[in-house]
C-alpha positions as CSV (number, residue, x, y, z in Angstrom):
1,M,-22.1,-15.7,1.5
2,K,-21.6,-14.2,5.0
3,I,-18.4,-12.2,5.1
4,L,-17.0,-10.7,8.3
5,G,-15.0,-7.5,7.8
6,I,-12.1,-6.4,10.0
7,V,-10.1,-3.1,10.0
8,A,-6.5,-3.6,11.0
9,E,-2.9,-2.6,10.8
10,Y,-1.2,-5.8,11.9
11,N,2.0,-3.9,12.7
12,P,2.9,-6.7,13.2
13,F,0.3,-9.6,13.3
14,H,0.6,-10.9,16.9
15,L,-1.2,-13.4,19.2
16,G,-3.8,-10.7,20.3
17,H,-4.8,-10.3,16.6
18,K,-5.1,-14.1,16.2
19,Y,-7.3,-14.2,19.3
20,Q,-9.5,-11.5,18.0
21,L,-9.9,-13.2,14.6
22,E,-10.8,-16.5,16.3
23,M,-13.4,-14.9,18.6
24,A,-14.9,-12.8,15.8
25,K,-15.3,-15.8,13.5
26,K,-17.0,-17.7,16.3
27,A,-19.3,-14.8,17.3
28,S,-20.3,-13.9,13.7
29,K,-20.6,-17.4,12.3
30,C,-19.2,-16.1,9.1
31,D,-18.1,-18.0,6.0
32,A,-15.0,-15.9,5.4
33,V,-13.0,-13.0,6.9
34,A,-11.9,-10.0,4.8
35,V,-9.5,-7.6,6.3
36,V,-8.9,-4.0,5.1
37,M,-5.4,-3.2,6.3
38,S,-3.2,-0.1,6.3
39,G,-0.5,-0.1,3.6
40,N,3.1,0.9,4.2
41,Y,2.0,3.7,6.6
42,V,-0.1,3.4,9.7
43,Q,-2.6,5.5,11.7
44,R,0.0,6.3,14.4
45,G,1.7,8.5,11.8
46,E,4.7,6.4,10.9
47,P,5.9,3.8,8.4
48,A,4.9,0.2,9.3
49,I,7.9,-1.8,10.6
50,I,7.5,-4.3,7.7
51,D,5.9,-3.6,4.3
52,K,2.2,-4.2,3.5
53,Y,2.7,-7.4,1.5
54,K,4.5,-9.3,4.3
55,R,2.0,-8.1,6.9
56,A,-0.9,-9.2,4.7
57,E,0.8,-12.6,4.3
58,M,1.1,-12.9,8.1
59,A,-2.6,-12.1,8.4
60,V,-3.7,-14.8,6.0
61,Y,-1.5,-17.4,7.8
62,G,-3.1,-16.1,11.1
63,G,-6.7,-16.7,10.0
64,A,-7.8,-14.0,7.5
65,D,-9.0,-15.2,4.1
66,L,-8.5,-11.9,2.1
67,V,-6.5,-8.8,2.9
68,I,-7.2,-5.6,0.9
69,E,-5.3,-2.3,1.2
70,L,-6.8,0.7,3.0
71,P,-6.3,3.4,0.4
72,F,-3.5,5.9,1.1
73,P,-3.6,8.5,2.5
74,F,-6.6,7.5,4.7
75,A,-4.4,4.9,6.5
76,C,-2.2,7.5,8.2
77,Q,-4.7,10.1,9.2
78,N,-6.9,10.8,12.3
79,A,-9.4,8.2,13.5
80,E,-12.3,9.8,11.6
81,L,-10.6,9.7,8.2
82,F,-9.0,6.3,8.9
83,A,-12.4,4.8,9.8
84,L,-14.2,6.4,6.9
85,G,-11.7,5.1,4.4
86,A,-11.8,1.6,5.9
87,I,-15.6,1.3,6.1
88,K,-15.9,2.4,2.5
89,E,-13.6,-0.4,1.4
90,L,-15.6,-3.0,3.4
91,K,-18.8,-1.8,1.8
92,K,-17.3,-2.5,-1.6
93,L,-16.8,-6.1,-0.5
94,N,-20.4,-6.2,0.7
95,V,-19.5,-7.6,4.1
96,S,-22.3,-8.7,6.5
97,A,-20.7,-7.6,9.7
98,I,-17.7,-5.8,11.0
99,S,-15.7,-6.8,14.1
100,F,-13.3,-4.6,16.1
101,G,-11.3,-5.0,19.3
102,C,-12.0,-2.5,22.0
103,E,-11.8,-2.0,25.8
104,N,-15.6,-1.6,26.2
105,S,-17.7,-4.1,24.2
106,D,-21.1,-2.6,25.3
107,I,-22.3,-2.2,21.7
108,D,-25.5,-0.4,22.8
109,L,-23.4,2.2,24.7
110,L,-21.1,2.6,21.7
111,Y,-24.2,3.2,19.4
112,K,-25.6,5.7,21.8
113,I,-22.3,7.7,21.9
114,A,-22.0,7.6,18.1
115,D,-25.5,8.8,17.6
116,F,-24.9,11.7,20.1
117,Q,-21.7,12.8,18.3
118,L,-23.5,12.7,14.9
119,N,-26.7,14.4,15.9
120,N,-25.6,17.1,18.3
121,K,-22.6,18.6,16.5
122,D,-23.0,22.2,17.6
123,E,-23.4,21.6,21.3
124,Y,-20.7,18.8,21.1
125,I,-18.2,21.2,19.6
126,S,-19.1,24.0,22.0
127,S,-18.6,21.7,25.0
128,L,-15.2,20.5,23.6
129,K,-14.0,24.1,23.3
130,N,-15.2,24.9,26.9
131,F,-13.4,21.9,28.4
132,M,-10.2,22.7,26.4
133,S,-10.3,26.3,27.5
134,E,-10.2,24.9,31.1
135,G,-6.9,23.3,30.2
136,L,-8.0,19.8,29.3
137,S,-6.3,17.9,26.4
138,Y,-8.4,17.2,23.3
139,P,-9.0,13.5,24.2
140,S,-9.9,14.4,27.8
141,A,-12.3,17.1,26.5
142,I,-14.0,14.5,24.3
143,N,-14.4,12.1,27.3
144,N,-15.8,14.7,29.6
145,T,-18.2,16.0,26.9
146,I,-19.6,12.5,26.3
147,K,-20.1,11.8,30.0
148,K,-21.7,15.2,30.6
149,F,-24.3,14.9,27.9
150,L,-25.2,11.2,28.1
151,N,-25.6,11.5,31.9
152,E,-26.4,7.8,32.0
153,N,-25.9,5.2,34.7
154,H,-23.5,3.2,32.6
155,N,-20.4,2.1,34.3
156,F,-18.1,4.5,32.5
157,A,-14.4,3.9,32.9
158,D,-12.6,7.3,33.0
159,D,-10.7,6.4,29.8
160,L,-13.7,5.2,27.8
161,I,-13.1,7.6,25.0
162,L,-9.4,8.1,25.7
163,S,-8.7,4.5,24.6
164,P,-7.6,4.6,20.9
165,N,-9.5,1.3,20.3
166,N,-12.8,2.7,21.6
167,T,-12.3,5.9,19.6
168,L,-11.9,3.9,16.5
169,A,-14.9,1.7,17.3
170,L,-17.1,4.8,17.5
171,E,-15.7,6.1,14.2
172,Y,-16.4,2.8,12.5
173,I,-20.1,3.0,13.6
174,K,-20.3,6.7,12.6
175,A,-18.7,6.1,9.2
176,A,-21.2,3.3,8.4
177,K,-24.0,5.7,9.2
178,K,-22.5,8.4,7.1
179,I,-22.3,6.3,4.0
180,D,-25.7,4.5,4.6
181,F,-24.1,1.1,5.1
182,N,-26.4,-1.1,7.1
183,V,-24.0,-3.6,8.7
184,D,-23.8,-5.4,12.0
185,F,-21.0,-4.7,14.4
186,V,-19.3,-7.4,16.5
187,P,-17.1,-5.9,19.3
188,I,-14.5,-8.2,20.8
189,K,-13.2,-7.1,24.2
190,R,-9.4,-6.5,24.3
191,H,-7.6,-9.5,25.9
192,I,-5.3,-8.7,28.8
193,A,-2.7,-6.2,27.3
194,Q,-3.5,-2.5,27.3
195,H,-3.1,-0.6,24.0
196,N,0.1,1.2,24.8
197,D,1.9,-1.1,27.2
198,K,5.6,-0.5,26.6
199,Q,6.9,-3.9,27.7
200,I,6.1,-7.6,26.9
201,K,4.7,-9.1,30.1
202,H,2.8,-12.1,28.7
203,K,2.0,-13.7,25.4
204,F,-0.9,-11.3,24.8
205,S,1.2,-8.1,24.6
206,S,0.5,-4.8,22.9
207,A,1.7,-4.1,19.4
208,T,3.7,-1.2,20.9
209,A,5.6,-3.5,23.3
210,I,6.2,-6.0,20.5
211,R,7.5,-3.3,18.1
212,N,9.8,-1.9,20.8
213,E,11.5,-5.3,21.0
214,I,11.6,-5.9,17.3
215,L,13.1,-2.4,16.6
216,S,15.7,-3.2,19.2
217,L,16.3,-6.5,17.4
218,N,15.3,-8.5,20.5
219,M,13.5,-11.0,18.3
220,N,13.6,-13.9,20.8
221,K,11.7,-11.7,23.3
222,A,9.2,-10.7,20.7
223,K,8.7,-14.3,19.7
224,F,6.8,-15.0,22.9
225,S,3.9,-12.8,21.6
226,L,3.9,-13.8,17.9
227,P,2.3,-16.7,16.1
228,K,5.0,-19.1,14.8
229,S,4.1,-18.0,11.2
230,S,4.5,-14.3,12.0
231,F,7.9,-14.9,13.7
232,S,9.1,-17.0,10.8
233,L,8.1,-14.4,8.2
234,M,9.6,-11.6,10.3
235,K,12.9,-13.4,10.4
236,D,12.8,-14.0,6.6
237,Y,12.0,-10.4,6.0
238,Y,14.9,-9.1,8.1
239,R,17.3,-11.5,6.4
240,E,16.2,-10.2,3.0
241,H,16.1,-6.4,3.9
242,M,18.2,-6.0,7.0
243,I,15.8,-3.4,8.3
244,F,12.7,-2.9,10.4
245,N,11.3,0.5,9.5
246,S,10.4,3.5,11.7
247,L,9.8,7.2,11.3
248,D,13.0,8.0,13.2
249,K,14.9,6.8,10.1
250,Y,13.4,9.7,8.1
251,L,14.2,12.5,10.5
252,D,16.8,14.2,8.2
253,L,14.4,13.9,5.2
254,I,11.7,15.6,7.3
255,Y,14.1,18.3,8.4
256,Y,15.1,18.9,4.8
257,K,11.5,19.1,3.6
258,I,10.6,21.6,6.3
259,I,13.7,23.8,5.9
260,S,13.7,23.8,2.1
261,S,9.9,24.3,1.7
262,G,9.3,27.0,4.3
263,K,6.4,28.1,6.4
264,A,4.0,28.9,3.6
265,Y,4.3,25.3,2.3
266,I,3.9,23.7,5.8
267,K,0.6,25.7,6.2
268,T,-0.8,23.9,3.2
269,I,-0.2,20.4,4.8
270,Y,-3.2,18.6,6.0
271,D,-4.1,19.1,9.7
272,V,-1.8,22.1,10.2
273,S,-3.7,25.0,11.6
274,E,-3.6,28.0,14.0
275,G,0.0,29.0,13.2
276,L,1.4,25.5,13.9
277,E,3.6,25.9,10.8
278,N,5.7,28.5,12.8
279,K,6.4,26.1,15.6
280,I,7.3,23.3,13.3
281,Y,9.6,25.4,11.2
282,D,11.3,27.1,14.1
283,N,12.1,23.8,15.8
284,A,13.3,21.9,12.7
285,S,16.9,20.6,12.9
286,K,17.3,21.6,16.6
287,H,16.8,18.1,17.9
288,K,18.8,14.9,17.5
289,S,15.8,12.6,17.9
290,L,12.3,12.5,16.5
291,D,10.8,12.2,19.9
292,D,12.5,15.4,21.1
293,F,11.4,17.2,18.0
294,I,7.8,16.2,18.5
295,M,7.9,17.1,22.2
296,S,9.1,20.6,21.3
297,I,5.9,21.1,19.2
298,K,3.3,19.1,21.3
299,S,0.7,20.9,23.3
300,K,-2.7,20.1,24.9
301,R,-4.4,21.0,21.6
302,Y,-1.9,19.1,19.5
303,T,-1.3,15.6,20.9
304,Y,1.9,13.6,20.3
305,S,0.1,11.3,17.8
306,R,-1.3,14.2,15.9
307,I,2.1,15.9,15.6
308,R,3.6,12.7,14.3
309,R,0.9,12.4,11.7
310,I,1.5,16.0,10.6
311,L,5.2,15.3,10.2
312,L,4.5,12.2,8.1
313,N,2.1,14.4,6.0
314,I,5.0,16.8,5.4
315,L,7.3,14.0,4.4
316,L,4.7,12.5,2.1
317,D,3.4,15.8,0.7
318,I,-0.2,15.3,1.8
319,K,-2.0,18.6,1.6
320,S,-5.3,19.8,2.9
321,E,-6.5,20.2,-0.7
322,D,-5.6,16.5,-1.4
323,I,-7.9,15.3,1.5
324,K,-10.6,17.7,0.4
325,T,-10.5,16.3,-3.1
326,L,-10.6,12.7,-1.9
327,L,-13.5,13.4,0.5
328,A,-15.5,15.0,-2.3
329,N,-15.4,11.7,-4.2
330,T,-18.0,9.4,-2.5
331,C,-16.0,6.2,-3.0
332,A,-12.5,7.6,-3.6
333,T,-11.9,4.6,-5.9
334,S,-14.2,2.1,-7.7
335,Y,-11.9,-0.8,-6.9
336,V,-10.2,-2.6,-4.0
337,K,-6.6,-3.7,-4.1
338,A,-5.9,-7.2,-2.8
339,L,-2.6,-7.8,-1.0
340,A,-2.9,-11.5,0.0
341,L,-5.5,-14.3,0.1
342,N,-6.0,-18.0,0.5
343,K,-8.4,-20.3,-1.4
344,N,-11.4,-19.1,0.6
345,G,-10.4,-15.5,-0.2
346,K,-11.1,-16.2,-3.9
347,A,-14.7,-16.7,-3.0
348,V,-14.7,-13.3,-1.3
349,I,-13.3,-11.7,-4.5
350,K,-16.0,-13.4,-6.6
351,H,-18.6,-12.1,-4.1
352,A,-17.2,-8.5,-4.5
353,K,-17.2,-8.7,-8.3
354,Q,-20.9,-9.7,-8.1
355,N,-21.3,-6.4,-6.1
356,N,-19.8,-4.6,-9.1
357,T,-16.5,-4.0,-7.4
358,A,-13.3,-4.3,-9.4
359,V,-10.5,-6.2,-7.6
360,I,-6.9,-5.5,-8.4
361,T,-4.6,-8.5,-7.9
362,K,-1.9,-7.5,-10.3
363,F,-1.0,-4.3,-12.2
364,S,-2.6,-5.4,-15.5
365,D,-6.0,-5.5,-13.7
366,Y,-6.1,-1.7,-13.8
367,K,-6.2,-1.7,-17.6
368,R,-8.5,-4.7,-17.7
369,N,-11.0,-2.9,-15.5
370,K,-10.6,0.4,-17.5
371,I,-9.1,2.2,-14.6
372,D,-6.9,5.1,-15.7
373,I,-4.1,5.2,-13.1
374,F,-2.8,8.5,-14.5
375,S,-6.0,10.3,-13.4
376,D,-6.3,8.2,-10.2
377,K,-5.1,10.3,-7.3
378,I,-5.1,7.4,-4.9
379,F,-2.8,5.4,-7.1
380,E,-0.4,8.3,-7.7
381,M,-0.2,9.2,-4.0
382,T,0.3,5.5,-3.1
383,R,3.1,5.1,-5.7
384,K,5.0,8.1,-4.4
385,S,4.6,7.1,-0.7
386,S,5.8,3.6,-1.4
387,N,8.9,4.9,-3.2
388,I,9.6,7.0,-0.1
389,Y,8.9,4.0,2.2
390,Y,11.7,2.0,0.6
391,L,14.3,4.8,0.7
392,T,15.6,3.6,4.1
393,F,16.3,0.1,2.6
394,Q,19.9,-0.9,1.8
395,H,19.0,-1.5,-1.8
396,S,16.2,0.9,-2.3
397,E,16.6,0.9,-6.1
398,K,15.2,-2.6,-6.2
399,Y,11.9,-1.3,-4.9
400,S,11.3,1.7,-7.1
401,D,7.7,1.8,-8.4
402,T,6.7,-1.4,-6.6
403,E,3.1,-0.5,-7.3
404,Y,3.7,-1.4,-10.9
405,K,5.5,-4.6,-10.2
406,K,4.2,-6.4,-7.1
407,N,1.3,-8.9,-7.3
408,L,-0.9,-10.2,-4.5
409,I,0.4,-13.1,-2.4
410,F,-1.4,-16.4,-2.5
411,V,-1.1,-18.4,0.7
412,Q,-1.6,-22.1,0.3
413,K,-1.8,-23.7,3.7
């Protein structure tokens, strides 16, 4: 069985995602599409606007056959950790190829850059430091280093590496090499919209622009860029919960955690270094908006997105020691957790089981597969983070310990 793997967040699932799925299916000639998707938190460093089950359901209506969860906390970390966690999950499904959307679909060039970054670590890091000492931001330093050392006649766009999608594409390739996963890659060039476009200008709009309209409750404007199934599910979700989530809603909780825990605690949080704990602590509670708080901490070394991820790590209690422990474990978990599927997705699950991978579709599957959730760090961190995710909901008590109660969604089209 030829299975195409896709790494996604679908926050939310829009027409651009539908286009990528259709093009990837056509290019790969696959029998089924398996998606590994962020759970309730995404790589931008914030809660997803709607929960993981509804987003997975959207994805299956939009063309995926199976959606599994990218283990927490890999889903809300930097591109390297995000990609490593995702590729490990797709390896468990024994996919034949992996597709991704990017601004530059020259796969030979992407391989060349990935090989350079993996095989020339010392000079790569030294060059990064030199460019940053000249005042360049971290992403710009990466871009300049790549162009300096490759010295090829390729038609580089100035933002080749600055593009988040291209950055992730490189990390997917590197992650596969790191875990010795021999898999084909199928890049799909991004269609029309730029990654961080702020406004909806046409039906293929960026997720950022779509989220802006949804969070402002301008659903009719967002409708233009969503498949009918996504729009319908979004409306149902809002009627039930009366909320679309965002990190702004947790600002007081973040302030409380920072102030009550102190600088020594903040220093233990993953990705906090070089005295950043002092700047975070000193600026806590001094700003009315999350954006202003982040801007008071941001620097050329610490980008806006990185600060946002650090604040989420504080909220969710993700420490450096936690990430170290998870990385020391080759697979992190011996199973995959399914969130949604269709009839064809059942064949993907069967294929995974033949690859000696346990598939969790309901809570009782943990016991049936002899998985001890009490010693499973991924499960415990996911349980805690899910409980925090639902704190902003009107009836949050209904969603306490969802990880014990919620089964996968079967989509019968």
